C-alpha positions, 0 to 999 in steps of 0.5 A, a space after each residue: 317668777 310669772 306665777 308670783 306676778 300673777 299672784 300679786 296681781 290677783 291679790 291687788 285686785 282682791 284688795 281693791 274689790 274688798 274695799 268698802 264703798 265710800 257711801 251707800 244710799 240710805 233713802 232715795 228721793 223724798 218730796 219736800 212740800 212747800 220747797 219747790 227749789 230746795 237750794 240749801 240744807 242744814 242739820 239742826 244743832 238744837 233739835 235732834 232729827 230736824 233738817 232745815 231747808 229753804 227756797 231760793 226766792 219768794 218769802 224769807 222762810 225756813 222749813 223744818 223737816 224730819 229725815 223722811 221729808 215730813 213737814 215739822 214747821 215753817 219759820 219766817 226770818 225777821 228782818 231778812 229779804 231774798 235776792 237769791 238764797 243759795 245755801 244754809 248752814 248751822 254753826 255755833 254762836 254765842 254759846 248756842 246754835 245759829 243758822 247762816 243763810 247765804 244770799 249769794 247767788 248772782 247768775 249775771 255777776 252784777 251784784 256789788 255786794 252779797 249778804 249772809 244772814 245769821 240768826 239764833 236757831 229757832 224751834 220748829 214751832 216758832 212762827 218767826 225768828 229773832 231779828 237777823 244779823 245781816 252781813 254785807 260782803 264783797 269779793 276782792 276781785 269782782 262779782 261772782 256767782 256762788 251757791 255754797 257756804 260752809 261753817 266749821 265747828 269753830 264758827 269760821 265761814 267760807 264761800 265757794 263760787 260756782 264756776 268752771 273747773 280751775 276758776 272755782 274759788 274758795 273765800 274766807 268770810 271775815 269777822 263781821 263788821 258792825 257797819 260797812 261792807 266786809 271784804 271776802 278773803 281769797 284762799 285758793 282756786 279749786 279744780 271743780 266745776 259748778 259747785 252747788 252746795 257745801 257742808 262741814 262735818 260735825 267733827 270739823 275734819 271734812 268738807 263736802 262740796 257737791 255738784 248736780 251729779 257728785 259729792 266730793 269730800 275734802 280734808 278741812 285743814 288742807 282745803 281751807 289752807 289752800 293746799 289743793 287736796 285730792 278729794 274722795 268722790 261719790 257719784 250721785 247720778 243713780 239718785 236721779 235728782 232733777 237738779 241737785 243743790 245742797 248738802 249737809 252732814 248729819 250724825 254717824 256719817 249721814 249726809 243729806 242732799 236736797 234739790 229741785 224736784 219740779 211740781 212745787 216740791 224739792 227733794 231730799 235724799 240720804 246717804 251714809 259715808 265712811 270717811 277716815 
C-alpha cells in the first residue's frame, strides 16, 4: 500500500515537472528610441512585422518599430491631443484596420470624461494620419484611473481600471455616439491590482492583463461575461523592466511587452506563450 502511494506521488511529481512552461522569453529588453514612456503597444494588422507604441505625454504621435526595436516610422495623429495616453490596440473597423488610442489615465481621479481615439491604421512612412474619431466617455460610478484597453476581433472595446485588488473593474465601451458623452458599462470587478496594460489574442480566445511584474491570461468569453475566471500567470520580474506598462499579442503565440526604460528610451521585450 505504501509502495503504491509512493509511486503515485512520484508519478504526480513527474507529471507536474513534465508540464511545458506557459511562456518563454524570446528576446530580453530592447530600447525604443524616442519613446521614453512606452505606455501602450499594438501589433499592426496592416503591415506584417510592425509594432506601434506611444508616449503618455507630449506630441500626439505613434511610433512604428520592428520586433528588435528598430525605428520604422513616426506618424502624427491628426486632430488628437494628449491628456494622459495609456494604452493602444489594433482592431477591425469598416473592413480594414484601425488603431485605438486610450487617453484614459487619471491619477487624481478628477477627469469628468475620458477619450478614445480611433483612426485608420497608417503606413509606417506616413507623416500624419487621417483625421481621428474621438469618443468622449464617462464612468457610471465616478472618475477612475485606468491604463488598459483591449479590442476583440469583433471590434468590442473594453477598459480595465488601475486600482487595488478587488476594486479593479472591467467596463465595456458602448457603441460610439456621434454627439455627447457615452457611458461605460460596468461588467465586473477583477481580483488583480494595478493593471497597466491589456491585449486580446488574434483568435479572440484570450485576453492578457499585465501589471508591472506579471502577465495574466484570461479566457475572453468568461472575462467579458464577468464570470471571474482563474487566469494563467507568468512572472515578468526576471526581465528586469524598469516599469512595465503595455502588452500585445502577436502571431504564433508571441506576446510583446513595453515599458518605461529611463534615459529617453522605453523598452520592448518578447515572450512566447502556449495557451490552450
